[in-house]
C-alpha positions in Angstrom: 22.8 40.8 -35.2 25.4 38.1 -35.0 23.0 35.5 -33.8 20.3 36.5 -36.3 22.9 36.2 -39.1 24.2 32.8 -38.0 20.7 31.5 -37.4 19.3 32.5 -40.8 22.1 32.9 -43.3 24.4 30.2 -41.9 21.5 27.9 -41.1 22.2 28.0 -37.3 25.8 26.8 -37.7 27.2 28.6 -34.6 30.6 27.0 -35.1 31.4 30.2 -37.1 31.0 32.3 -33.9 34.5 31.3 -32.9 35.8 33.4 -35.8 34.1 36.7 -35.0 36.0 39.9 -34.2 34.3 43.1 -33.1 35.4 46.7 -33.5 38.1 45.9 -36.1 40.1 49.0 -37.0 40.8 49.7 -40.7 43.3 52.4 -41.2 45.6 53.7 -43.9 48.1 56.0 -42.2 49.3 57.7 -45.5 45.8 58.9 -46.3 44.4 59.5 -42.8 41.5 57.1 -43.5 40.4 55.2 -40.4 37.2 53.6 -39.4 36.0 50.6 -37.3 34.0 47.7 -38.6 31.4 46.6 -36.0 32.1 42.9 -36.7 34.2 40.7 -38.9 33.4 37.1 -39.6 36.2 34.9 -41.1 34.5 31.8 -42.5 37.0 28.9 -42.1 37.4 28.0 -45.7 40.5 27.4 -47.9 40.5 31.1 -49.0 39.4 32.3 -45.5 36.4 34.2 -46.8 35.8 37.3 -44.7 32.5 39.2 -44.2 32.2 42.7 -42.8 29.3 43.9 -40.7 28.0 47.3 -39.8 25.1 47.7 -37.3 23.2 51.0 -37.6 20.9 51.6 -34.6 19.5 54.7 -36.3 21.5 57.1 -34.1 23.7 58.6 -36.8 22.5 60.8 -39.7 21.9 59.1 -43.0 24.7 61.2 -44.5 27.2 59.9 -41.9 26.0 56.3 -42.6 26.6 56.8 -46.3 30.0 58.2 -45.7 31.0 55.2 -43.6 29.9 52.9 -46.5 32.0 55.0 -49.0 34.9 54.7 -46.6 34.9 51.0 -47.4 35.3 51.8 -51.1 38.2 54.2 -50.4 39.8 51.5 -48.3 39.3 48.9 -51.0 40.6 51.3 -53.7 43.9 52.2 -52.0 46.8 50.6 -53.6 50.5 50.3 -52.5 53.6 50.0 -54.6 55.8 47.0 -53.8 59.3 46.2 -55.0 62.9 46.9 -54.2 64.6 50.0 -55.6 65.8 49.4 -59.1 63.5 46.5 -59.8 60.2 46.3 -61.6 57.7 46.5 -58.8 54.0 46.5 -58.9 51.0 47.8 -57.2 48.7 45.8 -55.0 45.5 46.5 -53.0 46.4 47.7 -49.5 43.8 45.5 -47.9 45.1 42.4 -49.6 48.6 42.9 -48.4 47.9 44.2 -44.9 44.6 43.0 -43.6 42.9 40.1 -45.5 45.9 38.4 -47.0 44.1 35.2 -47.9 41.1 36.8 -49.5 40.9 37.0 -53.3 38.2 39.6 -53.4 37.4 42.5 -51.2 35.1 41.2 -48.4 31.3 41.6 -48.6 29.9 44.4 -46.5 26.7 43.6 -44.7 24.7 46.5 -43.2 22.1 45.8 -40.6 19.6 48.5 -39.8 17.9 48.5 -36.4 16.6 50.7 -33.6 13.5 52.1 -35.2 10.1 51.1 -36.5 10.3 48.8 -39.5 8.8 51.3 -41.9 11.4 53.9 -40.9 14.2 51.3 -41.4 12.8 50.7 -44.9 13.0 54.4 -45.6 16.6 54.4 -44.2 17.5 51.5 -46.5 16.1 53.3 -49.5 18.0 56.5 -48.7 21.2 54.6 -48.2 20.7 52.8 -51.5 20.4 56.2 -53.3 23.4 57.6 -51.4 25.8 54.8 -52.4 24.6 54.4 -56.0 27.6 53.4 -58.1 29.8 52.1 -55.3 32.4 49.6 -56.4 32.3 47.2 -53.3 29.7 44.6 -52.7 27.2 46.0 -50.1 24.2 44.1 -48.8 21.6 45.6 -46.5 18.8 44.3 -44.4 16.8 45.3 -41.3 17.2 43.4 -38.1 13.5 42.3 -38.0 13.7 41.0 -41.6 17.0 39.3 -40.9 15.5 37.5 -37.9 12.6 36.3 -40.1 15.1 35.0 -42.6 14.1 37.4 -45.4 16.6 38.1 -48.2 19.2 40.8 -48.2 19.1 43.8 -50.6 22.1 44.2 -52.8 22.9 47.9 -53.0 26.6 47.7 -54.2 28.4 45.4 -56.6 32.1 44.5 -56.3 33.9 45.9 -59.4 37.7 46.0 -58.9 38.4 47.3 -62.4 36.1 50.3 -62.0 37.5 50.8 -58.5 41.0 50.8 -59.9 40.0 53.5 -62.4 38.6 55.7 -59.6 41.7 55.6 -57.4 45.2 56.8 -58.5 48.0 54.4 -58.8 50.9 55.0 -56.4 54.1 56.2 -58.0 56.9 53.6 -58.0 60.3 54.3 -56.5 
């Protein structure tokens, strides 16, 4: 998946491979939310753009795969209150203060489907698209065979911070 992505999307620029991390844990202790991202790519730019990758080998149920994708929205939607007692504090996205401090927007989530015949992967992509309809994080999906051929990604989720903020409660200030 990593080589297919760098060869096609990044035009073979494998210099980015130095900035990969695998099995990156994302957890919010207060809510009990925890999941691992299969791979994280930090593109060495001024804003340190980050891309998240999930590889689905077709071994988990479609419902579980959809739940994992929704976990990213729950993670992106969690906000924390910051400010000393007796001051006017404010709320901030948890991910922006504790994980991706230089990123201005929640990272793009790329899902790569593999491990089955291509027509079954297409069915899985369509089912996932229906299951995450209305998600407020940017989600792109492709099959590994199509990725290797350099075919375009399917956008199944659009980043929408204001809608995400409406969906998740603001934390209470001190």
